[in-house]
C-alpha positions as CSV (number, residue, x, y, z in Angstrom):
1,M,125.4,103.2,81.6
2,E,122.5,101.3,83.1
3,P,120.1,99.3,80.8
4,F,117.0,101.3,80.1
5,Q,113.9,100.1,81.9
6,N,110.2,101.0,81.4
7,V,109.5,104.4,82.8
8,K,106.3,105.0,84.7
9,S,105.8,108.6,85.7
10,I,103.7,111.8,85.5
11,V,105.0,114.1,82.8
12,T,106.6,117.5,83.4
13,P,105.2,119.8,80.7
14,L,107.7,122.4,79.4
15,D,105.6,124.4,77.0
16,K,108.5,126.2,75.3
17,V,110.0,126.0,71.8
18,N,113.6,126.4,70.8
19,V,115.0,125.5,74.2
20,D,118.7,125.7,73.7
21,T,121.5,124.0,75.6
22,D,122.5,127.3,77.4
23,Q,119.0,127.5,78.8
24,I,119.2,123.8,79.9
25,I,122.5,124.3,81.6
26,P,124.0,127.9,81.6
27,K,127.6,128.2,80.7
28,Q,128.8,129.4,84.1
29,F,128.0,125.9,85.5
30,L,130.2,123.9,83.0
31,K,133.1,123.8,85.4
32,L,132.5,120.3,86.9
33,V,134.7,117.5,85.5
34,Q,132.4,114.6,86.1
35,K,128.9,113.9,84.7
36,S,127.1,114.3,88.1
37,G,126.2,117.4,90.0
38,F,124.6,119.3,87.1
39,G,121.0,118.6,88.0
40,K,120.8,121.4,90.5
41,F,121.7,123.9,87.8
42,L,119.1,122.6,85.2
43,F,117.1,125.5,83.7
44,F,118.8,127.7,86.3
45,N,117.8,131.1,84.9
46,W,114.2,130.0,84.7
47,R,114.1,128.3,88.1
48,Y,115.8,131.1,90.1
49,D,115.6,134.9,90.3
50,E,118.6,137.2,90.5
51,N,118.9,136.4,94.3
52,E,118.8,132.6,93.6
53,N,115.3,132.3,95.1
54,L,113.0,129.8,93.4
55,K,110.5,131.3,91.0
56,S,107.1,130.0,91.8
57,D,105.8,130.2,88.2
58,F,108.4,127.8,86.7
59,V,107.1,124.2,86.3
60,L,110.1,122.5,87.8
61,N,109.5,124.4,91.0
62,N,106.1,122.9,91.4
63,S,106.4,120.0,93.9
64,K,103.8,118.1,91.9
65,Y,106.6,117.3,89.4
66,D,109.4,116.5,91.9
67,D,109.6,112.8,91.0
68,S,108.8,113.1,87.3
69,K,111.1,111.2,84.9
70,I,109.5,112.3,81.7
71,L,109.9,115.9,80.2
72,V,107.5,116.8,77.4
73,A,108.9,119.9,75.6
74,G,108.1,122.1,72.6
75,D,109.6,121.9,69.2
76,N,113.4,122.1,68.5
77,F,114.5,121.0,72.0
78,G,118.3,121.0,72.7
79,C,119.3,123.5,70.0
80,G,122.3,125.8,70.3
81,S,125.8,124.7,71.2
82,S,126.7,121.1,71.2
83,R,127.4,120.8,75.0
84,E,126.9,117.3,76.3
85,H,126.5,118.9,79.8
86,A,122.8,119.6,78.9
87,V,122.0,115.9,78.7
88,W,124.1,115.3,81.9
89,A,122.0,118.0,83.7
90,L,118.7,116.4,82.6
91,D,119.9,113.0,83.6
92,D,121.3,114.1,86.9
93,Y,118.0,115.9,87.7
94,G,116.1,112.6,87.1
95,F,114.7,112.7,83.6
96,S,114.9,109.4,81.7
97,V,112.7,110.4,78.8
98,I,112.4,113.6,76.7
99,I,109.5,113.9,74.4
100,S,109.3,116.6,71.7
101,S,108.2,117.2,68.1
102,S,111.8,117.7,67.1
103,F,115.3,117.8,68.6
104,A,118.6,119.3,67.6
105,D,120.7,116.6,66.0
106,I,123.7,116.7,68.4
107,F,121.5,116.9,71.5
108,F,119.5,113.9,70.2
109,S,122.6,111.8,69.7
110,N,124.0,112.8,73.1
111,C,120.8,111.6,74.8
112,F,121.5,108.0,73.5
113,K,125.1,108.2,74.6
114,N,124.0,109.0,78.1
115,G,121.0,106.7,78.6
116,I,118.2,109.1,78.0
117,L,115.4,108.2,75.6
118,P,114.5,111.1,73.2
119,I,111.1,110.4,71.6
120,T,110.0,112.4,68.6
121,L,106.2,112.7,68.1
122,D,103.8,114.7,66.1
123,S,103.2,118.1,67.7
124,T,99.5,117.4,68.3
125,L,100.5,114.3,70.4
126,V,103.2,116.3,72.2
127,E,100.6,118.9,73.1
128,K,98.2,116.2,74.3
129,L,100.9,114.7,76.5
130,Q,101.7,118.1,78.0
131,H,98.2,118.2,79.3
132,E,98.2,114.6,80.7
133,T,97.8,114.7,84.4
134,N,97.9,110.9,85.1
135,Q,101.0,108.7,85.1
136,I,102.0,107.3,81.8
137,V,104.3,104.4,80.9
138,V,107.1,104.6,78.3
139,D,107.8,101.1,77.1
140,L,111.0,101.1,74.9
141,E,111.0,97.4,74.1
142,N,107.5,97.7,72.5
143,Q,108.0,101.3,71.4
144,V,104.8,102.5,72.9
145,I,103.7,105.2,75.4
146,K,100.7,104.1,77.4
147,T,98.4,106.7,78.7
148,P,95.1,106.0,80.6
149,S,93.2,106.7,77.3
150,E,95.4,105.4,74.5
151,N,98.6,103.8,73.4
152,I,101.0,106.0,71.3
153,S,103.5,104.2,69.2
154,F,106.9,105.8,68.5
155,E,109.7,105.1,66.1
156,I,113.3,104.5,67.1
157,N,116.4,103.4,65.2
158,S,117.0,99.7,66.0
159,H,120.7,100.3,66.9
160,K,119.9,103.1,69.3
161,K,117.1,101.0,70.9
162,K,119.6,98.2,71.4
163,I,122.2,100.4,73.1
164,L,119.7,101.8,75.5
165,L,118.1,98.5,76.4
166,E,121.5,96.9,76.9
167,G,123.0,100.0,78.6
168,L,125.9,100.3,76.1
169,D,127.9,103.6,76.0
170,D,130.5,104.1,73.3
171,I,133.2,102.3,75.2
172,A,131.0,99.3,76.0
173,Q,130.0,99.1,72.3
174,T,133.7,99.0,71.3
175,L,134.5,96.4,73.9
176,Q,131.9,94.1,72.3
177,H,134.6,93.7,69.6
178,E,137.5,93.2,71.9
179,E,138.4,89.8,70.5
180,K,138.6,91.1,66.9
181,I,140.5,94.2,68.1
182,S,143.1,92.0,69.9
183,E,143.4,89.7,66.9
184,F,144.0,92.7,64.6
185,E,146.7,94.1,67.0
186,E,148.4,90.7,67.2
187,N,148.5,90.3,63.4
188,S,149.5,93.9,62.6
189,T,153.1,94.7,62.0
190,I,154.2,98.1,62.8
191,P,157.2,99.2,60.7
192,S,160.2,100.1,62.7
193,V,161.5,103.7,62.6
194,L,165.1,104.1,61.7
């Protein structure tokens, strides 16, 4: 996992509530065995019609948002089943930051495990950001979102902030204790089986 850097981008407004993981990445696309390759299936049923033609009225199909790294969504984002593939699809598509007024717990946790910063803000601030047309900056180190008109502070657990800033996935966090683990293994006696 790469260390999290400040993100400067326009926002992609997804003005929908209760977006579940099956809408983020439909079940028929869960066949890949690696984390990459899911981005092209992100919001598939909303992006494409029954003939797999792009729907012109869906926000991700607007070329204005092609390079956006920040998704601003409605309440209860990432609800439904606990599939980590939803986070993989968002990351593979290019999103580094997801802003909402609330997230499903497992989805929220999976974001940190995969290098995406989920930010929870008051719904009035989320709505304001959904209408922001200029680039904004998300500064994780200082826990602030900088817009042309204001700075918006956000809260984050200090441990989760550290793992994002240092790019530590679960394995890398464990390896930080490699010396203690080795010492424990050397000093442990395993009873022999008769």
